DRENDOLUM-860932 format. One record per residue (C-alpha): x, y, z. Coordinates in steps of 0.1 Angstrom, whole numbers, m for minus. Layout:
REC | east | north | up
REC | X | Y | Z
...
***
This chain:
REC | east | north | up
REC | m86 | m866 | m163
REC | m92 | m898 | m183
REC | m108 | m882 | m214
REC | m91 | m853 | m234
REC | m117 | m834 | m253
REC | m96 | m807 | m270
REC | m60 | m795 | m268
REC | m37 | m768 | m283
REC | 1 | m769 | m282
REC | 14 | m746 | m254
REC | 36 | m722 | m275
REC | 9 | m719 | m302
REC | m18 | m709 | m277
REC | 5 | m684 | m260
REC | 16 | m668 | m293
REC | m20 | m664 | m303
REC | m29 | m646 | m270
REC | 3 | m624 | m273
REC | m8 | m614 | m308
REC | m41 | m603 | m294
REC | m24 | m583 | m266
REC | 0 | m566 | m290
REC | m26 | m557 | m316
REC | m31 | m521 | m304
REC | 6 | m516 | m310
REC | 7 | m533 | m344
REC | 14 | m568 | m358
REC | 41 | m591 | m344
REC | 71 | m596 | m366
REC | 86 | m630 | m371
REC | 116 | m619 | m349
REC | 92 | m610 | m321
REC | 73 | m642 | m324
REC | 106 | m661 | m322
REC | 115 | m642 | m290
REC | 81 | m650 | m275
REC | 84 | m687 | m282
REC | 120 | m688 | m268
REC | 110 | m669 | m237
REC | 80 | m691 | m227
REC | 98 | m723 | m237
REC | 125 | m715 | m212
REC | 100 | m703 | m186
REC | 79 | m735 | m187
REC | 110 | m757 | m185
REC | 115 | m746 | m149
REC | 79 | m741 | m138
REC | 43 | m749 | m148
REC | 27 | m715 | m152
REC | m6 | m728 | m163
REC | m39 | m726 | m143
REC | m70 | m746 | m146
REC | m107 | m742 | m141
REC | m128 | m770 | m128
REC | m166 | m775 | m132
REC | m184 | m800 | m110
REC | m218 | m806 | m126
REC | m250 | m824 | m116
REC | m263 | m850 | m140
REC | m274 | m834 | m172
REC | m264 | m822 | m207
REC | m233 | m800 | m209
REC | m224 | m784 | m243
REC | m187 | m782 | m235
REC | m177 | m771 | m271
REC | m199 | m741 | m269
REC | m188 | m733 | m234
REC | m151 | m737 | m244
REC | m156 | m714 | m274
REC | m173 | m688 | m252
REC | m144 | m689 | m227
REC | m119 | m682 | m256
REC | m141 | m653 | m267
REC | m147 | m636 | m233
REC | m111 | m643 | m219
REC | m89 | m636 | m250
REC | m58 | m629 | m228
REC | m59 | m665 | m216
REC | m40 | m689 | m237
REC | m64 | m719 | m236
REC | m45 | m752 | m237
REC | m68 | m782 | m229
REC | m103 | m793 | m222
REC | m107 | m826 | m203
REC | m133 | m847 | m184
REC | m137 | m880 | m167
REC | m163 | m906 | m159
REC | m189 | m894 | m134
REC | m181 | m900 | m97
REC | m205 | m898 | m68
REC | m232 | m887 | m93
REC | m213 | m857 | m106
REC | m194 | m849 | m138
REC | m160 | m831 | m137
REC | m147 | m809 | m165
REC | m113 | m793 | m164
REC | m100 | m764 | m186
REC | m63 | m755 | m186
REC | m50 | m720 | m195
REC | m22 | m695 | m191
REC | m33 | m660 | m181
REC | m12 | m635 | m199
REC | m7 | m597 | m192
REC | 9 | m570 | m213
REC | 35 | m548 | m195
REC | 52 | m516 | m206
REC | 86 | m523 | m190
REC | 109 | m553 | m195
REC | 97 | m583 | m215
REC | 62 | m572 | m226
REC | 43 | m605 | m218
REC | 40 | m621 | m184
REC | 20 | m647 | m166
REC | m3 | m633 | m139
REC | m39 | m642 | m132
REC | m51 | m611 | m113
REC | m33 | m586 | m135
REC | m46 | m604 | m166
REC | m82 | m602 | m155
REC | m78 | m566 | m144
REC | m64 | m557 | m178
REC | m92 | m575 | m197
REC | m121 | m560 | m178
REC | m105 | m526 | m169
REC | m113 | m531 | m132
REC | m94 | m534 | m100
REC | m79 | m569 | m94
REC | m105 | m577 | m67
REC | m134 | m566 | m88
REC | m121 | m583 | m120
REC | m117 | m616 | m101
REC | m154 | m614 | m90
REC | m165 | m604 | m124
REC | m146 | m633 | m140
REC | m161 | m658 | m116
REC | m196 | m645 | m122
REC | m191 | m646 | m160
REC | m178 | m682 | m159
REC | m208 | m693 | m138
REC | m232 | m676 | m162
REC | m216 | m692 | m193
REC | m217 | m726 | m176
REC | m253 | m722 | m167
REC | m262 | m712 | m203
REC | m246 | m743 | m217
REC | m260 | m768 | m191
REC | m294 | m784 | m190
REC | m304 | m806 | m161
REC | m322 | m839 | m164
REC | m326 | m843 | m127
REC | m364 | m842 | m128
REC | m377 | m870 | m149
REC | m410 | m862 | m166
REC | m438 | m888 | m161
REC | m453 | m901 | m194
REC | m485 | m884 | m203
REC | m516 | m905 | m212
REC | m522 | m906 | m250
REC | m546 | m878 | m263
REC | m572 | m895 | m284
REC | m592 | m868 | m302
REC | m581 | m839 | m324
REC | m598 | m813 | m301
REC | m576 | m822 | m271
REC | m545 | m821 | m293
REC | m554 | m786 | m305
REC | m560 | m774 | m270
REC | m527 | m788 | m258
REC | m509 | m771 | m287
REC | m526 | m738 | m281
REC | m517 | m740 | m244
REC | m481 | m747 | m253
REC | m479 | m718 | m277
REC | m495 | m695 | m251
REC | m469 | m705 | m225
REC | m440 | m700 | m250
REC | m454 | m666 | m259
REC | m457 | m656 | m223
REC | m421 | m667 | m216
REC | m409 | m647 | m247
REC | m429 | m617 | m235
REC | m413 | m620 | m201
REC | m378 | m623 | m215
REC | m384 | m593 | m238
REC | m397 | m572 | m209
REC | m366 | m581 | m188
REC | m343 | m573 | m217
REC | m359 | m539 | m222
REC | m356 | m532 | m185
REC | m319 | m541 | m185
REC | m314 | m520 | m216
REC | m331 | m490 | m200
REC | m309 | m493 | m169
REC | m278 | m496 | m190
REC | m288 | m465 | m211
REC | m295 | m445 | m180
REC | m262 | m454 | m165
REC | m245 | m446 | m198
REC | m262 | m412 | m200
REC | m250 | m403 | m165
REC | m214 | m414 | m173
REC | m215 | m393 | m205
REC | m229 | m362 | m187
REC | m201 | m365 | m160
REC | m175 | m368 | m188
REC | m188 | m338 | m206
REC | m188 | m317 | m175
REC | m153 | m328 | m166
REC | m142 | m317 | m201
REC | m157 | m283 | m195
REC | m141 | m279 | m161
REC | m107 | m291 | m173
REC | m108 | m266 | m202
REC | m116 | m237 | m179
REC | m89 | m248 | m155
REC | m63 | m250 | m183
REC | m70 | m214 | m196
REC | m71 | m200 | m160
REC | m35 | m211 | m154
REC | m9 | m184 | m156
REC | 12 | m187 | m187
REC | 50 | m180 | m185
REC | 74 | m177 | m213
REC | 96 | m208 | m214
REC | 132 | m209 | m225
REC | 131 | m246 | m235
REC | 105 | m241 | m262
REC | 127 | m258 | m288
REC | 134 | m289 | m266
REC | 126 | m323 | m283
REC | 102 | m344 | m262
REC | 86 | m378 | m266
REC | 49 | m386 | m263
REC | 29 | m418 | m271
REC | 15 | m421 | m306
REC | m19 | m425 | m291
REC | m17 | m392 | m272
REC | m3 | m374 | m303
REC | m31 | m387 | m325
REC | m57 | m378 | m298
REC | m45 | m342 | m295
REC | m41 | m338 | m333
REC | m77 | m350 | m339
REC | m91 | m325 | m315
REC | m71 | m297 | m330
REC | m82 | m306 | m365
REC | m119 | m306 | m355
REC | m117 | m274 | m335
REC | m131 | m253 | m363
REC | m161 | m276 | m367
REC | m167 | m275 | m330
REC | m164 | m237 | m330
REC | m191 | m235 | m357
REC | m215 | m260 | m340
REC | m210 | m242 | m307
REC | m219 | m208 | m323
REC | m251 | m222 | m337
REC | m261 | m235 | m303
REC | m253 | m202 | m286
REC | m276 | m184 | m310
REC | m304 | m209 | m303
REC | m301 | m206 | m265
REC | m295 | m168 | m262
REC | m331 | m161 | m252
REC | m334 | m190 | m228
REC | m333 | m182 | m191
REC | m306 | m200 | m171
REC | m316 | m185 | m137
REC | m309 | m209 | m109
REC | m286 | m230 | m130
REC | m255 | m241 | m112
REC | m235 | m236 | m144
REC | m242 | m199 | m148
REC | m208 | m190 | m134
REC | m190 | m216 | m155
REC | m207 | m203 | m187
REC | m196 | m167 | m179
REC | m160 | m180 | m176
REC | m164 | m198 | m210
REC | m176 | m165 | m226
REC | m146 | m147 | m212
REC | m122 | m173 | m226
REC | m139 | m174 | m260
REC | m137 | m136 | m262
REC | m99 | m138 | m264
REC | m100 | m159 | m296
REC | m113 | m146 | m329
REC | m128 | m166 | m358
REC | m96 | m158 | m378
REC | m75 | m176 | m352
REC | m98 | m207 | m355
REC | m96 | m207 | m393
REC | m58 | m207 | m389
REC | m58 | m239 | m369
REC | m56 | m264 | m398
REC | m25 | m247 | m412
REC | m8 | m249 | m378
REC | m16 | m286 | m375
REC | 0 | m292 | m409
REC | 32 | m273 | m397
REC | 33 | m294 | m365
REC | 29 | m326 | m384
REC | 57 | m317 | m408
REC | 81 | m312 | m378
REC | 70 | m342 | m357
REC | 88 | m376 | m362
REC | 66 | m407 | m358
REC | 82 | m440 | m346
REC | 53 | m464 | m353
REC | 70 | m497 | m348
REC | 98 | m496 | m322
REC | 110 | m530 | m310
REC | 88 | m543 | m281
REC | 78 | m507 | m272
REC | 47 | m487 | m278
REC | 47 | m464 | m308
REC | 59 | m428 | m299
REC | 63 | m394 | m315
REC | 92 | m369 | m311
REC | 82 | m332 | m314
REC | 92 | m298 | m301
REC | 79 | m287 | m267
REC | 65 | m256 | m284
REC | 44 | m278 | m308
REC | 32 | m300 | m279
REC | 21 | m270 | m259
REC | 3 | m257 | m290
REC | m16 | m290 | m294
REC | m25 | m291 | m257
REC | m40 | m256 | m259
REC | m61 | m265 | m289
REC | m72 | m297 | m274
REC | m82 | m279 | m242
REC | m102 | m253 | m262
REC | m119 | m282 | m281
REC | m129 | m297 | m247
REC | m141 | m264 | m235
REC | m164 | m259 | m266
REC | m176 | m295 | m265
REC | m185 | m292 | m228
REC | m204 | m260 | m234
REC | m221 | m274 | m265
REC | m233 | m304 | m244
REC | m248 | m281 | m218
REC | m265 | m260 | m245
REC | m279 | m291 | m263
REC | m293 | m303 | m230
REC | m310 | m269 | m225
REC | m325 | m271 | m260
REC | m338 | m307 | m253
REC | m353 | m297 | m220
REC | m370 | m267 | m236
REC | m386 | m289 | m263
REC | m397 | m315 | m237
REC | m417 | m289 | m217
REC | m454 | m291 | m225
REC | m467 | m261 | m244
REC | m488 | m237 | m223
REC | m525 | m236 | m230
REC | m543 | m203 | m238
REC | m557 | m202 | m203
REC | m523 | m205 | m187
REC | m510 | m177 | m209
REC | m540 | m155 | m201
***
């Protein structure tokens, strides 16, 4: 490449991407940053771990700064090093972008260089699907920032009178308006499709929460001798379970209101009749007094748990008694059960409202 457009020093770019990867765990200390610099400096002494992306473009205008910025935004786990180009050859322009694909790992040194794993981690997809998604995204970003001048427009004859000028302007505005309307229609269609897909995902998630809650309470409970054993769980799991336990009373109250609303609704033929009967049996074993006692139990568990928020190059974790962990699991499962039932009841209420009111003739 004969023309360097932009460049960032290797270790600076890598450190920035490592900082992004480590953000869910906290901020990197100066000692951690020094280890990162030392590790990758030694690694790149023996091998070139960088990759590069090449774009071969037809004659036209390419907004490479905007494209480069978009790549940094959509691929934050890549340490972007350099943007280059060269004089057009055989009627085509070549652009090259160098980067280091980084991935966060739980064991060993937390940061490594691996293209497929990095893409899979960024997009939460399998390696094969993430690679296809990445290629498609790059192509779309390149197309958005490229305008072709392949078709040369012929000069139009001069318009002499004001009327012709006005007609031309109106025609131009009409075409622009039609194009805007077309884009708006397409955008709305895409949005509807995304919303429908999201609703299906949410519904499946809510049902899975209901079934997992039923399954948890249907398991046989045995008295365990190691109830006082100290165990480790991730800070994320501990926070997740504790939040569900704290909001259990609110979910209980909301669920009660929905049950009262839907008591007179018929659910004949509904596949969830059996599941709702199971939920009723489980709820019958817990009183309102037990629910009101939950917040105090959470405070006791918090006072005994030990949070290790910033272990060296490890994810934050919590040490607590097995008895307290089992207690939180039970409360979280009950929260899931109530939330799953509430979702079904809310859907019943919505469907009832959406049904057209019967006319006097139909009632007669």
